[in-house]
N, C-alpha and C positions, 0 to 999 in steps of 0.2 A: 826473799819471800819465805817466811817462817811458817810454823804450824799454826793454823788459824783457830783450830779447836781450842787451843790454850791461849795463844797470844792475843787474840782479839775477840773472836766470834763477832768480828766487825769492829772497825775503828770507832764507829759512833754508836752501835747498838750493843757492843759487848758489855758496857757498863750496866745496861738495863738488865741483861740476862743474869749477870753475876750478882747484881744488887737487888734483884726482884723480890727477895725475901726480906729486905730491910724496911725500916719504917718509911723511908723516903718513897718507896715504891709499893707500899702495902696495898694501895688502891689501884695499882696498875691494871688489874683485871677489869675494874669498873671503867677505866678510860677506854680500854680496848673494846669492851662491850658497847660503850657509847658510840664509838666510831662505827662499829660493825652494824649495830641496830639502825642508827640514823642514816648511815651511808647507804644501806640497803633500801631504806624507805625512799631516799632521794632518787636512787637509780630506778626503782620500780615506778615511782611517780612520773619520772621523765619518760620512761618507756611507755607507760600507759597513755600519757598525753600524746606522744608521737603516734602510737598505735591508733588511738581514737581519731586523730587528725587524718592519718592515711586511709583508714577504713572509710571515713566519711567522704573523702575525695574519690576513692575508688568507686563507691556506690553511686556517687553523683555522675562520674564519667560514664559508667555503664548505663545509667538511666537517662543520660543526656541533660542533666540539670546544669544550670549555670554555675561556674566555679565559685562565684562569690558566696553561694550558699554554704559551701564547705569552709570557706575562709573565715566566716564568722565563728564557727565552732573551733576551728584550729587556733585562732587568736586567743579565745577564752581558755582553752585547755593549756596552751603553752604559757600564757601569762600566769597561770597558777603555779608554774614551776619557776620561770625566770623573773617575772614581776617587773618587766620594763614598763614604765609609766608613759602616759600620754597617748595611748592607743584606744581603739574602740573595738570591743567593750573595754571598760577600764580594768586595769590590773589590780589585784589585791594590794594591800599595804605590804611593804618589803618584809616585815616580820611574819606576815601570813603566807608568804610564798614557800614553796618546798625548799628552795635554796636557803631562804631566810630562816626556816625552822631548823634546818640542819646546822647552820652556823650558830643559831641560838642555843641548840642543845649542847653543842661543844662548849659554848661560852658559859652556859649554866653549870656544866660539870666543872669547868675551870674555876668558877666562882666558889664552888664547894670544895675546891682543892683536890678534885679527883681526876682532872684532865688538864693540867697546866702544861707550860712549856717543857718542864722536866719530864713529865709523863710522855708527852708526844715524842720528845727526843729519845726516851727510853724505848719507845715502840718503833724506832727506826725512821722517824720523820725528820726532814731537814728543818732545823731551827736556825734560820739565817741571822747570825748575831744573837740577839735575845729572841725576837719573834718576827723580825722584819723579813720581807715586806709586810706591812701592817704592824708597825712597832707599838708595843704597849709601854705606858709609863712616860718618863722614867720614875715619876713619883705618883703617889695616890692623889686624889683630889684634895687631901689635906695639905698638899704641897710640901710634905715633910718625909713621909714614909716611902722608901724605894719600893718599886713594884714591877712585876712583869705579868701579874694576873690579879683579879679581884680578891682572891683569898688572902693576899698579902696585906690588904688594907684594913684599917680599923673599922669598926661597925659604923655604918652610915657613909662610908667613903668607898670609892671605886678606883680602879686603875684605868685611866683614860686611854683612848686610842682604839684602833681596831685590833681584833684578835690575831693570832699568829698565822704564818704562811701555810702551815700544814693543812688547815681546814680549807683554805682557798684551793690548794692543789687538789684536795680530795673532791671538791666540787667539780673541777674539770675532769678528773678521772672518772667520776660516776656518770657525768653527762656523756663522756666518751664511750663508756661501756654501754649505756642505753642506746646511743647512736649506732654503735657497732652491731648490737643485737638486731636493730631495725634493718640495717642494710644487708645483714646476713640472711634475714628471713624474707625481706622484700627487696629484690635487686634493683627495682626502679624507684626506690624511696625518694631520691633527689628529684626525679622527674615528676613524681606525684606532688611533692611539696611545691614545686615550681608552678604547678597548675593553679594552686591557691594563691601563691605569691604574685603571679601575673594576672590574676583575675580582674576582669573589667566589670563595670557596673551593668545593671539591667539596660536592655536596649531602650525601653521606655523608662525615663528617669523616675525611679521610685526609691532612691537612696535615703535611708533614714540615718542621719549622722549620729544619732544618739545610740542606736543599737548596732549599726553597721550593716543591717539587712538591706540587700539590694545594691550595696556599694562595692566598688572595685577596691583593690589593695594598693596602698601607697607605702613605699619604704623610705621616703625622703624626709618625712616629718612635716612636709608642706603639701598636703594632698590637694590635687586639682578638684574641680567640680565632680560631684558624684563618686568620690573616693574617700576612704578613711585610712588613717595611719594604723598599721598593724605591725608594730616593732618586734613583738615576740615571734610572730610567724616569720618576719623578715630576717631574724637571727639565724634561720635555717635555710637561707638562700644559698645557691651554688657558690656565691662569692665568699661565703663564710664557712662552708663545710667542705670536706671534713674538718671538724674543729681542730683535730690533732693530726698532723701529717708527718709521715716518716721521711726523714732526711738522712743521708748517709754520705760518707766520703772514704776514700782510700787513705790510709795513713802514709805520711811522707817519710823520706829517709831520716828526717829529724826525730821521728817518733821512736819511743823506746822506753825501757825501764832500766834502772840501775840499782843493784843490790849492794848496799854499803854496810860495813866498812870494807867489804871484800872487793869493791870496784868491779863487780860482775855486770857486764852489759847484757841486756835482753832485747834483741831486735824485734820491733813491732811494725816495721815498714811493710807496706802492701797488705796489711790487715785492714779490716773494715770497721769503722765506727758508725753506729746507727743510733738515732734518737728521734723523738717526736717533739715538734714545737707546736704549741697550741695557740690558736687565734683567740683574741679577747671576745667576750660577750659584750655586745654594744648596749649600754644603758642599764644593765642589771644592777639595781641599787645595792643588793646585798654584798656585791664584790666591787663596788664603785671605787675608783682610785687605783687599787691594786690591779684590777682587771685591765685597765687601759694603759698602764705604764710598764707592766711586767708580763713576759710571755712564759707560761708554764712549760717546763720540759718534762716529758714522760717517756719512759723506756720500758718496753715489754721484754719478756724472756727471749733470749737468742744466743747464738754462738757465732760471733763475727771474727774471732781471733783464730782463724784456721789458715794453714796447718798450725799445730801447737808451737808456741814460742819455746826456745831452748835456753836453759841456764847453762852457760859454758863452764861447767866444772867437770871433774873426771867422769867420763862416761856420758855426761850430759843429763840434765833433768828436764823433762818435757813439762810445760805449764799448760794445763787445761783451764780455760777461762770461759765460764758461762755467765751471761748477764741475767740477773734475776729481775731487776727493775731499775729505773732511774727516776729520781725525783729532784726537781730543781727549778731554776728560773734564769731568764736572761733579762737584763735591764735595758729597756728601750727608752727610758726617759732621764737617766742620770739621777737615780734616787739616793745615792750616797749610803747604800746599805752595806754593812759588814759582809765580806765575802771571802776573806783569806784565812784558811784554817791552819791551826797548829794543834798537834796531838802529842801528848806525853804519856808514856807508860813506864811504871816502875817495876823492874824485874824482881827486886828484893824488898818486900814490905817489912820483913822481919826486924829491920833496924829502925822502924818508925813506931810512933804511938799516935793514935787518933787519925791522922792523915799521912799519906806517903809523900815522897818527894815531888809528886805531880799534883797533889791535892785530892787524891782519891781516898775514900775511907779504908782504913786498914782492915783486912779480913783475917780469917783464921784457917782457911783451907789451903793445903799445899797443892802443888801442881798435880793435875789429874792424870789418870791412865798410866801411872808408873808401875812397871813390873821389873823383876830381876832378869836380865838377859844372861848372866853368868854368875853362878849356876842357875839354870832356868827355875824360876819360882814366881809365885803370884805377887809377892811383895818385895820391897827393896830393903829388908832387914838383914842383919848379919846372918850368914856369912856372905851376903851378896857382894860382888866386886864390880858389877856394872849395872847401873840403873838406867833403863831405857823406856821410851814411850811405847805402849802396846800397839799403837796404830801405825807408826812409821819408823820405829827404831831410833828416833832421835834421842839425845840426852834428856834425862828427866831428873828432877830434884823433889822428892816426895814431901819434904818438910818446908820447902821454900814457898812463901806466899807471894803470888803475882798480883800486881795492881791491874786495874782496868784502864784502858786508854781514856785520858781526860782531854776533851777538846776545848779550845777557845777560838773565837772567830773575830777578826779585826779588819781594818781597811775600810774603804768607802767606794762603792761601785760607781762607775761612770757609764755612759751610753756604750753598750756592747759588752759590758761585764756579765759573766755568767757564774753561777754556783750550782753545781750538779752533784747530787748525792747518788753515787753509783753503787748499787748492791750487786755483788758478784759472788759466784762460787768458784773457788780455786782448788785445783788438785795438782800436786807436784809429783810427777811420775818419774822415778829413776829408771835406769836400764834393768836393774835387778834388785831384789829384796833378800837380805840374809835372814834365814829362818833358823831358829834353834830347835831343840828336840821337841819342844811343845808347840812348834809351828808359830812361834811369836816372832815378829820382825825385830831384829836386833841391830840392823844397819843396812847399808846399801852396797851393791856390788855391780859388776859390769858384765859378767858371763854367766848365763843360766846353766844349771846342771846339778848333779847330785853332790858334787864336792865343792868346797869353798874356793873362790878365786882370791885374788890379792885383796879385794875389798873386804871379803868376809874374814880372811886371815888376820886382818888388822883389828878385828873386834876381839874382846877378851875371850879366851878359850873357855869352853864349857867343861865343868868338872866331870870327870869320868870318861873323857875321850870324845870322839867325833859326834856329829849330830847337827852340823851346820850345812845347809844347802842354799844355793843361790837360785831363786825362782824368778822367772821372767815377769817383771812388774806389769806388763801389758796383759797378762792373763792368757787364757786358752786361745782367744781369737787373734792374738798377736798385734792388735791395733790399739794405739794409744787413745785415751779419752773416751772409752766405752764403759759399759756397766760392769764388765768383768775384770777391770784393772784391779790389781791387788791393793792399791792405795785407794781408800774411800775418799769421796769428795769432802772437803771441809765444810763447816757450817757457813751459811751465807755471810759475807763480809761487806760492810758498807764503807766505801772510801769517798771522802769529799774531794771533788775536783773543782778547780777554779781557773779563771783566766788571769788571776793574780799570782800570788806565791803561796806555796804549801810547805809547811815545815813539820817534821816529826822527830821526836826524841825518845830514847830509851835511857831511863835513869837506872843506875846500878846494873848496867849491862854486864853479863858474865863473860868477860873476854877470855879468861883462863879458868877452867874448873879446878877446884881443890880436890883433896883426897881425905877420906875419913881416916883418922889416926890408927885404927886397928885393921879394918878390912881393906883399906885403900880404895873403897868405892868412891866414884865421882860424886862431888857435892858442890853446893854453892854457899850453904850456911850450916851451922852446927846442927840445925833442926833436921837436916837430911840424914844424919848419922845415927846409928843405934847407940843410945846412952850407955856408957859414959864417953863414947868416942867424940871427938871434935873434928871440925873441918879446917884444913890448913892448906895454904898455897894458892888460894883462889885470888883472882884479880878482877875487881869491879871497876867499871869506867862509865862514862856518859857518851852516848851516840847522839849526834844532832846533824841532820841533813835536810836540805831544802830542794824543792823543784820550782822552776819558774824563773822569772814571770812568764805566764802564758800570754795569749793575745786574743782579744775579742774581735767580733765583726758586727756589723749593723744587723738589726732585726730584719730589715728588708732583704739583706743578702741571705740571711739564714732562711727566711720564708721562701726565697727563690732557689733554695738548695745550692747556693753558691758559697760553699764552706771553705774554699781555699784560703789558707792563712789562719784559720781558726785553730787555736791550740789551748786545750785545757790540761792542767797539770795537777798531780796529786801525790800523796805520800802516805805511808802508814808504818808504824812500828810492828815488829814481830819478835817473838821470843822462842829460842830453842828450835830453830828450823832444822829439818831433816837434811841428810847428805852433807853435814858439816857446815851448813849455813849459820846455825846458832843464832845469836841475837843480831837483828838487822834492822835497818830502815830502807825501805824500797821506795824509790821515787819514780814517777811516771810522767811522760810527756806524750800526749795524744794530739799530734799535729796533722792537720788535714792538708792534702795536696790538691 
């Protein structure tokens, strides 16, 4: 597990952040604004519809009115959001519903080239394969031009098929948030809705089948006498909600991570894996097909990996893992969707022109946060003899340009296959941090105190004499994974997990650092050294490791929280890890018992 601030900023979202200033992502802010603006509209509309429905039911109950009076208004309000047809009163056309308008807004931006698959991917959304479930293309309606969105097609032609998975996932997420707000504010929300769902007709038959007035509620689609079908209201029955339910399992003895090429095992058994599986919306035309064959996976912020896992190197490195969110799907119908990820990251772009060894555009900015550890200085120019990262004391190469992780996704999902994009925040906490005279971290150590222990003594000496201290990395409270740890949390990192196989590569991995010809400062390329010095003695190699295959389970078993045997696997590349980890590929297996 390497430094995420440099190595990834997320396996899948790192490219977006590092390339956000390029032409490819020049309109990324517009895509973000589109999702935020229209997603908020959808959530507010759903919340208003539920509020109106519940308020009407509550007033009717207090006044002693028959429940069918409130049911008429509930069906109308909820139909404006979901748009399930065939009910009374009639639902708007799919494109006029709140869900339909949200999807149309994203599709419109896609057509303008401001919110296509690449943009959504850059914003950290799971793009399964190209855009599946809901695959676009493969060619425009001219049957010639390859496409994944309308903006790629010649004038007068479009990219056929439904738009990509991210917007469908956002529909569920926004409806989930609207539902949660209701049940937080009104504890008997489900009971109130059941009043309207179970409403019978007037005692004296006065049912108007055209308006639903005086009619009882039917949820089968074949209403008996004096009843009308109310499918949008019925989508909120106790059998369907909560839409997204939390499921969890304890990880088995087979669960764990492995840091390669060091072969370091990280045990994860007896830790907890938590996610939410969402039920489909029945009959909602704007998400038809996708909604009925795939189950969205949603994960909220949480800390299930307690106590912290330990990397078994000298002194031990504790791993603090916080889940930020999960976004994904499980295939309940055998859709044949790509779901097996591969990620490639080039440590040294300096030897490439145009694109690097992994296909990423070659940049010009060297590794960030480099400072001189010995003698202590703000930059790694001569006479510096040890260049380190200012955050964790790991090795640093100021002139070496790192590539961003480049993903590809292959394979074909079967029933039970899952693809889960897990965004986490990782913090690697050693026993101690070596501080130089400027209180900059220049390495790790094992014994806190005013003088250097063996770990600090191994770092290059500071010119002018002493000045190195070993500080307890847990901070003043002495507890790992709290706010006062001396190691700051890394930027959120998105790792794709799969029930198939996951592979990660590091091209031009720096297996052995070189030395600048004059100062002997550590280096990976000539660009790290102060001209006219050159770098010599470095060894570059390729790392490639895989995790899996994992194993899926049926959607029925997952909905019943019977997760035993479910195993999702993942991997990610990392550059210049602290504590001597250096360039690595970390593989995961999260197997439920």
